[in-house]
ROVOMAR-272881 format. One record per residue (C-alpha): residue in three letters; x, y, z. Coordinates in Angstrom, 2 decimals, always signed. Layout:
<nodes>
<r=Ala&X=X&Y=Y&Z=Z>
...
</nodes>
This chain:
<nodes>
<r=Gln&X=-77.44&Y=+16.67&Z=+1.99>
<r=Val&X=-76.82&Y=+18.61&Z=-1.21>
<r=Gln&X=-73.79&Y=+20.84&Z=-1.00>
<r=Leu&X=-72.66&Y=+23.42&Z=-3.54>
<r=Gln&X=-69.36&Y=+25.25&Z=-3.73>
<r=Glu&X=-68.77&Y=+28.15&Z=-6.10>
<r=Ser&X=-65.37&Y=+29.21&Z=-7.29>
<r=Gly&X=-64.25&Y=+32.01&Z=-9.54>
<r=Pro&X=-61.66&Y=+34.70&Z=-10.23>
<r=Gly&X=-62.75&Y=+37.36&Z=-7.75>
<r=Leu&X=-61.73&Y=+40.24&Z=-10.00>
<r=Val&X=-62.53&Y=+40.63&Z=-13.69>
<r=Lys&X=-61.75&Y=+43.53&Z=-16.00>
<r=Pro&X=-64.52&Y=+45.24&Z=-17.97>
<r=Ser&X=-65.31&Y=+43.66&Z=-21.34>
<r=Gln&X=-63.79&Y=+40.33&Z=-20.27>
<r=Thr&X=-65.62&Y=+37.05&Z=-19.69>
<r=Leu&X=-66.47&Y=+35.91&Z=-16.19>
<r=Ser&X=-66.23&Y=+32.16&Z=-15.67>
<r=Leu&X=-67.58&Y=+30.48&Z=-12.54>
<r=Thr&X=-67.67&Y=+26.87&Z=-11.42>
<r=Cys&X=-70.02&Y=+25.18&Z=-8.97>
<r=Ala&X=-68.93&Y=+21.84&Z=-7.51>
<r=Val&X=-71.88&Y=+19.75&Z=-6.37>
<r=Ser&X=-71.85&Y=+16.95&Z=-3.82>
<r=Gly&X=-74.58&Y=+14.94&Z=-2.16>
<r=Ala&X=-76.62&Y=+14.60&Z=-5.36>
<r=Ser&X=-76.02&Y=+13.97&Z=-9.01>
<r=Ile&X=-76.63&Y=+16.96&Z=-11.27>
<r=Thr&X=-78.46&Y=+14.52&Z=-13.54>
<r=Ala&X=-80.80&Y=+13.37&Z=-10.77>
<r=Ser&X=-84.38&Y=+13.56&Z=-11.92>
<r=Ala&X=-86.26&Y=+16.84&Z=-11.42>
<r=Phe&X=-83.39&Y=+18.85&Z=-10.00>
<r=Gly&X=-82.86&Y=+22.37&Z=-11.27>
<r=Trp&X=-79.47&Y=+23.99&Z=-10.82>
<r=Ser&X=-79.50&Y=+27.76&Z=-11.01>
<r=Trp&X=-77.12&Y=+30.66&Z=-10.97>
<r=Ile&X=-78.32&Y=+33.61&Z=-8.92>
<r=Arg&X=-76.50&Y=+36.83&Z=-8.14>
<r=Gln&X=-76.88&Y=+39.73&Z=-5.73>
<r=Pro&X=-75.34&Y=+43.08&Z=-6.63>
<r=Pro&X=-74.43&Y=+45.30&Z=-3.69>
<r=Gly&X=-77.51&Y=+46.92&Z=-2.21>
<r=Lys&X=-79.86&Y=+45.16&Z=-4.66>
<r=Glu&X=-82.22&Y=+42.22&Z=-4.76>
<r=Met&X=-81.26&Y=+38.71&Z=-5.74>
<r=Glu&X=-81.33&Y=+38.21&Z=-9.51>
<r=Trp&X=-81.98&Y=+34.84&Z=-11.08>
<r=Met&X=-79.67&Y=+34.33&Z=-14.06>
<r=Gly&X=-80.58&Y=+30.93&Z=-15.40>
<r=Val&X=-81.00&Y=+27.23&Z=-14.71>
<r=Ile&X=-79.76&Y=+23.97&Z=-16.12>
<r=Lys&X=-82.19&Y=+21.15&Z=-15.55>
<r=Ser&X=-81.33&Y=+17.54&Z=-14.79>
<r=Asp&X=-81.82&Y=+16.63&Z=-18.44>
<r=Gly&X=-79.37&Y=+19.32&Z=-19.53>
<r=Thr&X=-81.84&Y=+21.86&Z=-20.87>
<r=Val&X=-80.97&Y=+25.47&Z=-20.09>
<r=His&X=-83.26&Y=+28.41&Z=-19.46>
<r=Ser&X=-81.79&Y=+31.86&Z=-19.03>
<r=Ser&X=-83.11&Y=+35.20&Z=-17.86>
<r=Pro&X=-84.21&Y=+37.21&Z=-20.90>
<r=Ser&X=-82.19&Y=+40.18&Z=-19.66>
<r=Leu&X=-78.97&Y=+38.14&Z=-19.60>
<r=Thr&X=-79.45&Y=+35.40&Z=-22.18>
<r=Ser&X=-77.37&Y=+37.15&Z=-24.84>
<r=Arg&X=-74.37&Y=+37.25&Z=-22.48>
<r=Thr&X=-74.81&Y=+34.10&Z=-20.41>
<r=Ser&X=-73.77&Y=+30.52&Z=-21.02>
<r=Ile&X=-74.66&Y=+27.78&Z=-18.54>
<r=Ser&X=-73.23&Y=+24.29&Z=-18.90>
<r=Arg&X=-72.18&Y=+21.25&Z=-16.91>
<r=Asp&X=-69.70&Y=+18.39&Z=-16.69>
<r=Thr&X=-71.62&Y=+15.32&Z=-15.60>
<r=Ser&X=-68.45&Y=+13.27&Z=-15.11>
<r=Lys&X=-67.24&Y=+15.74&Z=-12.49>
<r=Asn&X=-70.67&Y=+16.75&Z=-11.17>
<r=Arg&X=-69.92&Y=+20.41&Z=-11.83>
<r=Leu&X=-71.81&Y=+23.35&Z=-13.20>
<r=Phe&X=-70.40&Y=+26.29&Z=-15.12>
<r=Met&X=-71.54&Y=+29.80&Z=-15.88>
<r=Gln&X=-69.93&Y=+32.24&Z=-18.26>
<r=Leu&X=-70.94&Y=+35.88&Z=-18.49>
<r=Asn&X=-69.53&Y=+37.76&Z=-21.46>
<r=Ser&X=-68.69&Y=+41.44&Z=-21.88>
<r=Val&X=-68.88&Y=+42.22&Z=-18.19>
<r=Thr&X=-69.28&Y=+45.76&Z=-16.86>
<r=Pro&X=-69.02&Y=+47.14&Z=-13.32>
<r=Glu&X=-72.80&Y=+46.57&Z=-13.07>
<r=Asp&X=-72.04&Y=+42.84&Z=-13.03>
<r=Thr&X=-70.25&Y=+43.21&Z=-9.71>
<r=Ala&X=-72.11&Y=+40.92&Z=-7.33>
<r=Val&X=-72.01&Y=+37.88&Z=-5.12>
<r=Tyr&X=-72.72&Y=+34.94&Z=-7.38>
<r=Tyr&X=-74.44&Y=+31.85&Z=-6.06>
<r=Cys&X=-75.32&Y=+28.45&Z=-7.39>
<r=Ala&X=-78.51&Y=+27.05&Z=-5.94>
<r=Ala&X=-80.61&Y=+23.92&Z=-6.34>
<r=Leu&X=-84.24&Y=+22.97&Z=-6.13>
<r=Leu&X=-86.25&Y=+19.81&Z=-6.65>
<r=Ser&X=-88.84&Y=+20.96&Z=-9.18>
<r=Ile&X=-89.81&Y=+20.09&Z=-12.72>
<r=Tyr&X=-90.58&Y=+23.75&Z=-13.35>
<r=Val&X=-88.27&Y=+26.64&Z=-14.17>
<r=Val&X=-88.22&Y=+28.50&Z=-10.86>
<r=Arg&X=-86.97&Y=+32.09&Z=-10.96>
<r=Gly&X=-87.62&Y=+33.14&Z=-7.37>
<r=Ala&X=-84.52&Y=+32.98&Z=-5.22>
<r=Asp&X=-86.61&Y=+32.40&Z=-2.08>
<r=Asp&X=-87.84&Y=+29.08&Z=-3.50>
<r=Tyr&X=-84.41&Y=+27.45&Z=-3.64>
<r=Asp&X=-83.56&Y=+24.87&Z=-1.01>
<r=Tyr&X=-79.83&Y=+24.44&Z=-1.43>
<r=Trp&X=-77.25&Y=+27.17&Z=-1.75>
<r=Gly&X=-73.54&Y=+27.57&Z=-2.05>
<r=Gln&X=-71.80&Y=+30.12&Z=+0.13>
<r=Gly&X=-71.44&Y=+32.51&Z=-2.81>
<r=Thr&X=-68.42&Y=+33.98&Z=-4.46>
<r=Gln&X=-67.72&Y=+37.70&Z=-4.70>
<r=Val&X=-66.98&Y=+38.97&Z=-8.20>
<r=Thr&X=-65.81&Y=+42.51&Z=-8.76>
<r=Val&X=-65.61&Y=+44.02&Z=-12.23>
<r=Ser&X=-63.03&Y=+46.77&Z=-12.27>
<r=Ser&X=-60.10&Y=+47.93&Z=-14.31>
</nodes>
């Protein structure tokens, strides 16, 4: 069973960088065909796919966030990372890491099979 656990700061000031970690167990993040995504849900809004890092390490990001987003991994620790630069209050959301067995870049949150519990991030001064 794939399990994901997000962790992060909880509160970030505007203009700072948000850094989140996702610890993965039950599968290797390099296992063939897995896609590991970051997805967020602002209060009262739909889920928003932010980007994915594939099992081979390639990264695809949402065009609306690519200039501010960095997704990476540590294969030795089986962890994923997401950094979001220059945050504003509009970046306040619950942030999730999620996984799917697919060779494609899947942007629909409903398609993901494995989810972390999410971590609340509030951007406020």
